[in-house]
N, C-alpha and C positions, 0 to 999 in steps of 0.2 A: 259425716263420715268418720270412722275411726282411723287410728294411725298404727294399730297393732301390727300390722303386716309389713310395715315400712321400717327401714334401717335409717337411723339418724346419720347425718354428715360425720359426727365423731366416730361412730362405729365404722363408717366405711374407711376413714383416715387410719384408724386403729389396725383394721384388717390389712390394709396396704403395707403398713410399717411391719406388721408381723410377717407377711410374705416376704419383704425385703430382708428381714432378719434371719429367715431360714437358711440362707447361705448368701455369700457376698454377690450382691447384685452386679451385673456386668455393666462397666462403665467405659465411655469412650470420649475422646475429644475431637470435636468436627470442625470444618471449615476454617482450620488454622494453618500454620505453615508446615506442621508436622504432627507426628503421633503425640507430642507432648504439649501441644498448644492448640486451644480451640474452646468451642462452646461445649459445656458439660452436658453429656446425654447418658440416661439410664435406661437399661432394658429391663421391662416388666411385661409379663403376660406376652412374651414374644413380640413386644412392639417397644421401638425406641421412643422416649420422651424427654423432655428437657427439666431443668432445676432452676426454680425461681431464684434470684439473687437477693430478695429481700433478707436482711441480715447475713448475707454471704461475706466472709472474711477470710483472711490467709490462713486460719486453722483449718477451715473447711477445704480450702484450695490445696492445703499440704497433704491432706488425707487422700484426695483424688491423685496427686502426683506419687504418693507412696504406692497406692493400689495399682498404678499403671507402671511402676517401675520407671519413673521419669525423673528421679533425682529429688531434689527440693523445690519448693514453690518460688517462683520469681515474683508473681503478682496475681492477685485474685481480680479478674477482670469484672468491672461493675457497669460496662456500657455495651453498646451494640456493636462491638469491634468484629465479631464473629458472624454478625447478621442474625437474622430471625430463624429459629427452629420451627419444626412442625409437629403436629401431633400433640399428644397429652402433655401436660406439665405435671410430671410424677412426684416431684418433691418441692416443698416450700419450707421456709423457717428453719433450715438446717442448722444445728448446733453441734459443732465438733470440738472435742478437746485438742485435737491435733495428733493424739496418740493412737487413734483407731487405725485398723489395718485396711477397713473398707468404708466406703461412703454410707453403706447401708447400717453400719455400726454405730452411726451417730444419732443423736436425738433429734426428733422433730418437735420444735417448740411452737407454742401458740395455738391459734384456733386451727381447726382442721379444714376450714373452709377459707380458701385464698381467692384473691381477686387479682392474681397476676396475668400478664399477658406475655406472648413471646418477645415483646420489646424488653421484657425484664429477665431475660434467660442469663444465667450465670456462665462465667468462662474462666479459664485458668491458663496461666503460662508456667510451664516447669523447665528447670534446668536441663533436664534429660540425664541419662545415665552413660550415653556414650555419644561421641561426636567425631567428625572428620575434619581436620584443619589443614591448611596450606595447600588444598587443591585448587581446580579450577572452579569448582562449585561445592555445595554443601554435601553432595553425594560421592566426593573423592577427596583423599588427603589421608594425613597420618592419623591412626587410630588413638583417641584419647578417652580414658575412663573417669568418671567422676565419682570419688569416694568421699570420705569425710574429711579429707585433707586437701581436697581440691581435685583439679585435672591432671592425670598422670598418662604419659605415654605408654604403649604396650611393646614389649620386646617381641621382634619378629620369631624368635625360637618358641615363644609361649602363645603363638597365635597360629591357628590353622585355618584351610579354606572353608571348613563348616562354620567356624567362628565368624569368618567374613560374611558367609550369607546371612548370619543371624544379625550381624551389624547393619547390614543393608536393609534387611526386613524391618529392624527396630526403627530404623531412620526413615521408613517409607521411601526407600531409594531403590525398591526392586530387589535385584540379586547382585551377587558379586561378579564382576566381569574379570577382575584380576587381583592377586594379592602379590605385593612387592615389598622391598625393603624402601624405606622413606629415602627420596633423593636428598643431596647436600642442601638444596635450597628449601626443602620442606621439614628439615630437622628441627626438633623442639629444644627447649632449654631447661624444662623443668624436671621433676622426679619421674622415675619409671615404676610402673606397675609390675610387682615382683611375683605375681601369681600366674598360673597357667590356667587358660580358660578352656575348659573341658566341654565344649558344646557338641551335642549330638547332630544339630543341624536343622531340626525342625521346631526349635524354641521361637517364640514370637517376640521375645526381647532378650537382650544380652544379659541382663540381671537375671534372668531365669536359668542360665548357664551355670553349672557347678564350677567351683574354682578349686585348684589344688593348693598344696602347702606352699609357703613362699620359697623360691629358688635362691640358692645360693651363688649360682654362676653369675659373673658380672655382665651387665648389660648397659649399654651407652646409647645415647641419641643417634649414634651413627648406624645402630642396628635395630631400629624401631620400625613396626609394621605400618603398612600403608595399604589401603583398599581403594578400589575403583569399582563403583556401582553402576548398573544400568537399570533403566525402568523398562527395558525392551527385551523380548525372548521370542523365539521361534519354536513352536510346538507342533507335535503329531507328524513331523517329516521323518524320512529314513535317515538323515544325518542332522547334526546340529546346526547346519547351514542352509537348511531350507524348512519350511513350515508355515503354519499360520502365525501371523504376527499380532503379539498380545503386548499390552502397555499397562504398568501399574499406576494407578492413581490413587493418593492417599491410602495406601495399603491394600487396596483391591485391584486384582488382575481382571482385566476385560480385552476383549478383541477390539481391533480397530477396523472402522468402517473403511470399504474399498471405494466409495464413490469418487474420491479425489487422489487416490493413491496411484502413483505413477512410477516409471524406471527410475527418475532422478531420485525420489524418496527412497526407493528401495535400494538403490546403490549407496546412499548415505548409511543406511542400516546395515547393510552387509559389510561395509568399510568398518563401521563402529563395532561390530561383533567379531571382527578378524576373519571375516569369511570371504574376502576378496571383493568381487564386484557382483552386481545383479545380472543374472542371465535372462531372468523372465520374471514376469509378474501375473502369475495364473489368476484366473477368474475365481471368484467367490465360492467357498464350498470345496475347492480342490483338495484341501487337508482336512476335510470335515468341519462340521459345524462346532464353533466354541459354545462356551457357557458363560454365564454372569453378564455383566453389562456390556453394551456395544459403544465404544467412545467414538463420537462423531467429528472429533478435532481433524482438520484438514492441514497437513504439512505442506509448505512451498519451498522446497530445497532447491538450490541451483546445481547440486551434485558434488560440489567440492567441500561441503562441511564435513566436520569430524564426527558429528552426532546429529541425531533428530532434534535433540534439544536446542541446537544451535539454528534450526530452521524457524522462519516465520510461521506461527500457527494462527488459525482462525476457527472458533467454534461457534461465534455469534451467528444465529440464524439458521443453524445446520437442520436439515430434516432428519427425522427418525431413521434408524437403520437397523436392519435385522442380522442375524447370524448367518443368513443365506448370502450375505454380501462381506464377509469377513475378509480382510486384506491378507495377502500371502505373497511369499518370494521365494524364489530359488536362487541361491547365491553360487558363485564359482567355487568356493570352498577356501581354506586356509592356503597360504603360499606354500609351495613346494619346489623343489629343485627345477630350475629351468622356468619358472613362473617369471612373467614380465609385468612391468608397470610403466606408465609414463607420467613423469612428476614435473611441476612448475608450469603447467600449462592452464588453460582456462576450463578444462574438463579432463576426465578421466582418459579420453581419447587423443590428447595431444600433449606433447611435451617431450623431456629428455627422457631417453630409454635406460631402464634399469633392469637387471636380471637377478633372480633369487638363487643363490648357491650356498650350500653349507651353512644354512641358518642366517644368512645376511643378504642384504641388497648391495648389488655391485654395478659399477658403471660399465657402460659399452662404448667403446672407442673404435674408431675406423678413420681411414684416410681416402676411401672412395665409396662412402654411403650413397646409395641411390635409391631409386623408386622400388625396385625388386626387393631390397633389404627392408624398406618400410612397409612394403604390402605383407611381407610375412608377420610383422609386428602387429599391423592392423587385423589381420586375419586371427592371430593367436588371441588377440584380446577382444575379438567379437566387436570391433569397431567399425565394420564396413570396409570399403575400399579406401587405400591410401590416397590423399590428396596432395602431400608434400613431404620431402625428405630433405633435411637440413643438418648442418653442423652448428653446435650449439655455441653462441658467442661467449667470449671470454669471461664476462661478468656473471653468466648463469652456468658455468661449468660445475660440474660436481666435484665433491671433495673426499669420497669415500673410496673403498678399494675397487680394483678394477675386475669385473666379472668376465667380460669378453672384449676381444680386440680383432680387428683385421676381419669383419664378418664378410662373407661372400655368399650370397643367396641367388638362387635362380628364380625364386619368386612363387615357387609352387609348395615350398616346404610347410608343414603344418606348425612348426615351432623354430623359433630363431637358434635354438641349440642344435638343430638338425643342419644347419647351413655350415659350410667350410669356414674355419677361422684361421688366422696366422699362428705361427709358432710363437711361443713366448719370446724368443731371442729376435723378433723381427724389429727392425731398426727404424722403420719409417714413422715419421712425425704423424700421430693420430690425435683425434679430438673427439670430445662427447659429441654424441649424434642424437637427433630427434625425429619425431615423426607426427604428422598431422592426419588424422583418420576422418572419414566422412561422419562418423558418429559424434564428431566434436562440434557439429553445427548446433547453434542454439538460437533463440529469439528471446528478446526483451522489450520491455517498454520502460521509457527512462524520463526523468524530469517531469512526471505527471502527478506526483504526490501521493503514488501508490503503485502497487506492481501490475494493475490492471488499467492503467491509463497512461500515456505518454508518447514519446517519439519511438518509432519502431527502429530496433537494432538487430543486426544479424552477426552472429560470430562465425567467420568463415576464414579457414587457413591461419588460424591464430590471432585474428584482428576483428574487433568490433566495426562495423560499418552501418550506413544508413540505407534506407529505401526511398527511391524518388516517387513523388506523387503523381507522376503521369499515368492518368486512368484509374488512379486509386479509388476504390468503392467499397460498398458495404461488403460485398463478397469476399474481397480480399482481406478486409479487416475481421471478417467473421472466422477465417482460418487462423489468424493470430490469436484472436481471443480463445478459441477453441484449443489451440496448441498450447497456450498457457494455462488451462483449466480457469478461465475467466469468464465463462458463460459465452454469450454472443455480443456483437457489435452494437453499441448504442450511436457511435459516431465514427465515421472514417475521416479523419482531419488531414489536411494538407497545408501547403505554404508555411512549413516549419511552425505549426500551430504551438509545439512544445519546445521552441527554441531551435537553433541551427545545430546539428550535430558536428562531428569533425571526422577527419581520415576519410576512409573509402566510402563511396556509395556503391554497395554491392549490386542492388538489383534496381532495374528501370523497366517500365512497361509491364508491371505484374498484372496477369489477367487470371484469377482463380474462378473456378466453377462454384467454389464454396464447399465442396466435399473433400478437398485435400487434406491430408494429415499434417502437413508442414508447409510453410510459406514458399520454401525452395522447391516443392513439387508443383507449383503453379508454372504456367507459362510465362516466360519474361525474356528479357535480352539475356545475353551471356554474361556470366559473373564479371562485375566491374565495367561493363560497356553502359554508357549512358550519355544523355546530353543535359544533364541536370546540374544544378549547384545546390549547397546545403539550404538555400533558402526555400527549396522545393521539398523538404524532407517530409515524409509521411508519418502520420500519427493515428492512434486508436484510443477511443474510450470504451471499455467493455461493460457489460452490465454488472459485473462483480466488482467494480470499482466502488469503493465505500469511503465515506467521509464523515466528519462529526463536527457538530456546532452547537453553542448555546446562542439563541437568536436575538438576544438584545444586543444593543450597539456597542456595548464594552466587550462583548464577546465571551465573557466570563460569568454570565447569569443568564437566566430565561429558559425557554423551553428547550428541551434537549431533542435534537433531531439528527437523523442519520440519512445520508445519501446513498442510495441503492437502485440500480436498474434505471438510472438517469432521473430519479425522482427523489425530492425530499420528503420525509415522513417522521412523525413523532414518535416517542418511545413510551410504552405504557409503563405506569408505576406499580402495577400489581406484583407483589412478592419481590420487589426490587431489594436487594441487600444494601446496607449503608455504605460498603466498600465501593459499590458502583460509582458513587458520586465522587470519590477520590481519584479513581481510575479517570473518570471523564476530565476532571480538572487537570490531572497531570498530563493527559492526552493533549489538551489544549493549550498548555503553558500557563495555566491560570492558578499556580500554587500546587501544594501537595494534598489538599483536603477540600471538602465542600459539603454542604448539607442539601438534602432533597426538601423541597418545599411543596405543600399541597395549597395552591392558590388559584384563585378564579381570576386574577388581575392581569394575567399575561395575554388574555384575549385568545383568538384562535387564528390559525392560518387557514387550513382548508378542512380540519376535523378528521384527518386521516393519520395513520400510524402504521409503522413497518414492524415493529417489534414490541413483545410484550414477556413478562416474567424473566427480566434480566437478572442473573445471580452471580454476580462477581465474588469470588473469595479471596482470601489472602495469598493463595498460590497462584493467582492470575496476576500477570505483570502488565497486561494490556487490555483495554476495553474489548477488542476483537476477540480475545481469547475466553470471554465470559460465555457460559452456556445460556440459552434463551430459548423461547418458542421459535419455530421456524419463520423465514421471511414470509409475511403474509400482509397485503395492503388492506387495512381495516378501518372502520370509523368507530368513533367513540360518541356516547349520548351525553357524556359528562365531561367537561374540560378538566375536571378534578382527576381524571384518570391518566391524564398526560403527565410526564415527569418534568419538574421544573427544578433547577438546580442553581444554586449560588455558590460560587468557589471563594475560597479564603485569599486568594491572590489575585492580582490583575496583570494582564500582559504589559510588558515594558513599553511606556509610553514613547511614542515617536512624535517628535515636532514636526508639523507640516513644513518642510523645507523643500527647496528646489532640488529636483533629481536630475542627475546628468548622465546620459548614456555612456558607458565604458570610459568614465573619466571622473576625477574628483573634482575637477572646476568645469564650468560651462559658460557658454556664451548666452547673452539674453535670448537668443533664438531657441535655446534648448532647455530653458527652465520650465519645470512643471511640477505641480504639488496636487495632493488630495486632500480636501478640506471637508471637516465635519464627521469623520469616521473614526477619530480618537486613535488611529493606529498608524497612519501614514500610507496604508495600502488599501484603503476604502474611502470613498467621499466624493464630493464635487470636484470635478477637474477644473484646474486653473492653470493658465500659463502666463508668462512674464513677457511684457513688450512694451516699449517706449516708457520703461521706468515704473511701470505698475502692473499689479496682477488683475487679470480679467478671465471671464469664464468662457466656456464652449457651448454653443447652441445644440440641442439635441436633434436638430433636424438631420435626418439620415444617420443618427448616431447608432452604430451597431457593434457586434462582438469583435469584428476586425479591427475597428477604431479603439475599442477597450483593450484588445491585446496589445496594441502599440503603446498605450498609455501605460498599461500595467507593466510592460518590459522596460519602458523609459523610467519609470518609478522604482525599478529594481525589485518587483514585487511577484515575480513569477507570471504565469498565465492568468487570464481573465476569467473570472466565474460569471460574472453578469455585467451587462451594459445597461445602465439605468437612465432614465430620462424623468422630465417634468419635476426637476429640482428635488429629487429624491432625498438628498442630504441638506435640504434648505436652499433658500435662494440666495445668490451671491450679490456682492455690489460692485460698483465700478463699471468699467467697459465690458462688452462681449466682443472678445478678440477673434473668435473663429466661428464660421457658420458652414453648414453643408460639407463637413469633414468627410472625405472619402479616401480611407486607408486600404491598402492591399492586405495589411497584416504583417508585412516583412520589414516596414520602414524602421530606421533606427530611433526615430523621435515622431511625436504627433505633429510637430511643426514641418516635417518632411512629407507630409501628406498633402494631397490636393484638397483645398478648401477655398471658401469665398471669405472676402474680407468682412469681418463682423463690424457690430456697432453702427450698422447703418439704419437701425430701427426695425428691422424685420423680425428681430427675436426680442423676447423679454426674458427676465431672470426667472420667471416661472417655469421656463424651458431648459434651464441650465443642464447640462449633461453630467453624469457621474459614473463611478466604476466601483466594482468589488472585484479585488484580486485575491488569488489563492495564497499567497504567502503572507498575509496579515495573521493568520493562524493556519490550522490544518484546513479550515474553510473559514473565510471571513464572515462576520456577523452581518445580518441584513440591516439597512437603515431602519430606523424607528418608524412604526405606523405604516410600513408598506409591505407588501407581499413581495418576497425576493423572486428573481428570475433563477431557478434553481440549477439547470442542468447546463452541461458544457455545449449542447446543441442549441443555445439561444440565438435566436435570429433577431437582428435589430428591428426597431420600429421604423418601418417605410411606408410612404403613401403608395397604393397600389396603382397599376396602370389604368384600369377603369375610371378610377377617381380622378386621375390627372387628365385623361380624356374629357371627362364630364366638365372639369374646370375650364379647360380650353375652349370647349364648345360654348359654355356659358359666356366667357370673355368675348368670343367672336359674335355671338348674338346681341351681347350689350353694345359692342362696337357698331354692328349694323344698324341697330336701333338709333343710336347716336347720330349715325349718318344720314338716315332717312329723315330724323327729326331736324337736322340741320338744313337738309335740302327744302323740306317744307316750310320751315321758318323763313329761307331766303326767297323762296317763291311768293310767299304772302307779302313780304317786304317790298318787292318789286311791283307786285300788283298794286299795292297802295300808293306807291310812288307814281305809277303810270295814270291812276285814277286822278291824283291830285294834279298832274300836269295835263290832264285832259286827253292823253294817249290811249287809245283802246288796247287793252291786254288780249291780243290776237292770236299769240303763238306761244308755244310753251317755252319755258325758261329752263335752259341746262346749265349746269355748272361742271366745267372741266376740272376733272380730279388731277391734281399733280401727280406725275410719276417721274422717279429719278433712278435709274439704275445704280449710280454711284452711291446713293443714300441706301440702297437695298444692300450693297456690299459692305458698307460700313457696319449696318446693322447686324449683319450675318457674323462678322468677326470682332464685334465690339467687345465680347467676352473672353476672347483668347488673350493668353499670356497674362493673366491677372496674377500678381505676386500673392503668396499666402498671407502676408502681413504688410501693411504699408510700409513702403520703404525697403523691402526684402526683395532679393532677387528670386526668380522662379525656381522651382525644385527640379533637379535633374530627374529625368525620365527613367522609367523601369529598364534596368539592364538585364536582358535575357540572353546575354551572349552565351555561346555553348562552352561548356568547360570540359576539357580533354584530359584523361589521366595521362601521366608520364608513363609511356609503355616500358621505360626501364626501370620503373620503381619495384622494389622487392615486395612480395607479398606481405611479409612481416618486417617492418623497418627494424633496424639494429641487430637482425640476426644474421648468422653466417651465410655460407653458399647454400642456395635453395635449388631443388630440382622439382618441377611439378609436371604432371601428366599433360600431353599435348592434345590428347583425344577430347572431344566435346563432353561436357558434363551431362549426366542424366537429367532429363526434364527441361533441358535448355533448347531452344529452336529460335528461328528467326521471329521477329516481332510482328505481330499481327499488323495488316495493312492499316487497319483502322487506327492503330496506335501512331501512326504518322501524323495524324491531325494535330493541330495546334491546340494546346489546352486553353480552356476558357473556364469561367466561373459564373455564377448567378449574379455576381456584382458587375459583370461587364455590361449587363443590359442597362444598368443605371448610371454607368460612368464610363462612355465609350472614349477612346482615345484614337487620334490620327496621328501616325508618324511620331509617336512618342509625345505628342502635344497633350498635357492634361487638362485641356480646356473642357468646358460643357458642351453638351450636345448642340451642334450648329444647326442652322435652320437648313442649310444645305442637305442635310442627312436625313431629312423627314419625307422626302418624296414630295414637297410642296411644288405645285405647278405655277410658275411665275407667269404663265400666259395670261392668266385671268387675275393676277395679283394687283391690288390697289393700294396706294399709300395714303393714309389719312392726312389731310393738311390742317 
């Protein structure tokens, strides 16, 4: 076959170069920290492609910086710092002199056929032409311009609002939110830019703006310009304070998905934009459908942050979103005369009252502040009913001008300014006043290593308090998870699973149907009425709780796994960027970098994975912010598809030493350590007794026992309770067997247990723990499948098995008895034949029976000390705790007035909730009158009418 109709590779390469030379080909830098930093990409035939870094040097990089208006080159990147590109590789063997104005003007040297891959993509870091310094972040601060003489500040008289918009656009910081004179703390010390920037406002870079002639008027660092940019805007609304939410990401504006958007997030955005507070969050499409990308990032704001950038963000595993579900908000608008706000509280709906008048915020003073006055404040702020009115304590008083004094409201006024006020000459002593509104109520989960797991706490009347676990169940926990946008409940925990709280116990006897929008809407006892202690604080683990680990024993290498929806799963390696490994290592405290390895020597756990296509970039500060495929449990055919990472650092080594609960020194009875886990928070459990370390038998070892051990070690909650010498067999004595903890004891030695080292256990049955505080999640022991989730139940022998064992023993005893009787009868028969006496009657053997012996047997196991020589442990104290009726709702604050009427949603406790609490553990370890002894024979229903004692 001939080749006349085919073009050679050289010809194709030449045609590409000719097309690029027809005009300056468009260039961009991708996946870097800004517009002037990233992977080099060239647009050709309406498609973006990369540039091979073979022969790539600083002269080539300098041309890219010049073409982009990004100042001079800092370095030519010749590694995978910015990740792998996609699409074609348009250019290779680039050879620039450094004087060209565009990359397409450079020569392409060498063969037209290249063998580059995207692992060889070129990158550039430029100085940039403009920067903001001295602010809270890179998108706020004093404006500086880089010319040939270095960085110079810009005089505020030479700088306009249009120029500010261009600066923000150039830095990929969105748009200008404000233009001010630099504060004294942000003043520079170098030279001043002496030219005026004459920007139109639509320029893409500041270097594109025309400049005027040098100005003769003097300008000092005290009059330099400062800019604050924002990546957020509201569009398509009738005012600037309402509309569709749009976010700028790396120079591109897109809409925000509304799937996790709520009123707290919206309030932070309204406050950030100077638009007051959020009035409502309309459904998607209310302000029309947007264009461009839809960002799936989820913000998790508490409502007190100054910007959405300060709220936690997750993007990992987010599902695709369309423009039909664009987020939107309607804000109250900029403050005007008579506007109110509450400051210094835990939310926008509680705190000290301030009023806006003549362009400034002023204090409100009163000497007879009451619930009628507070009701007007709460109504004006759209915060629901007033819950309390108070005078502010001296330490929290305001310092600004006074806006109102001597307020007298009837309670029906629409605005505080419509109430009667005292004349300025009033001489009564007045103090700052505050209000607590119903809208201030919040719920949170604490001490659970994440926002979606932990102890349940409620913010009520200005104070955080806990919830009692009486009748606490999955329906109650589901309401909490849904209220926090954390999915559904994986576990409803009790008995202070996440540690004991402090302060008030706000709710008891909670009984939710599961459909309520807030926990306080459920049926429960009156606020603050309870018969609980903090040892009974309720907790929750939600499906959206996420954790991370590398599963080797050192915790800093091995298969990458994530915990989601109560299950551990691997992470796929497809399209994973190199920056991902670094973020993982930082997240786990294993150094600031790591490498991704493709290896089959890590083995398998269960062949399942949660995520794939994780692509972390330079702009991501956390692994959870990285985009990826949606959460989906899937299986891999090839173990090489799983991600394995080795970090360049190690966790700080912790020598396994004795841990003491709540003290720096402890007695022999309190010493405990975890051995074999290399971190002090995971390993074989050992206790100190009689001058030596010994192990704990795994018989009945479960999560409640592990909780006590982890808390005693100072390592947070337990992740798993392991058995069968998971961290290797110990040596020496086995001090404890059949440990039975409730989970609230201060130490393992305070739990009920049998004396060990009696031969019933061997070291192949040594108990072990994995505690959460070893890292974000502790690594599993080598060569064992971890018990992954918080709902792990300890290894117990089932009741049917126990019954079978008992029946088997009884049958054996009966057979032994019959055998003995037969043997005795034969012996007597032989004796009678030898003596010549006929064996003419049956021989009976009287079975000895002693009631006193039975009584001794029944109670022989009671009052056994936990360890030899130690006194018995005190019983469980379930004394009722009663709140002090004279206690202030908010300690430390001034005079309070609260409504006397019964709260909405409150009612008498359900009759069923008067029953005593119980747990599934009670069947395995019953107690009588506080006696922690094992099950006595008298409690089994054994009929002693037919009872025989074997002699």
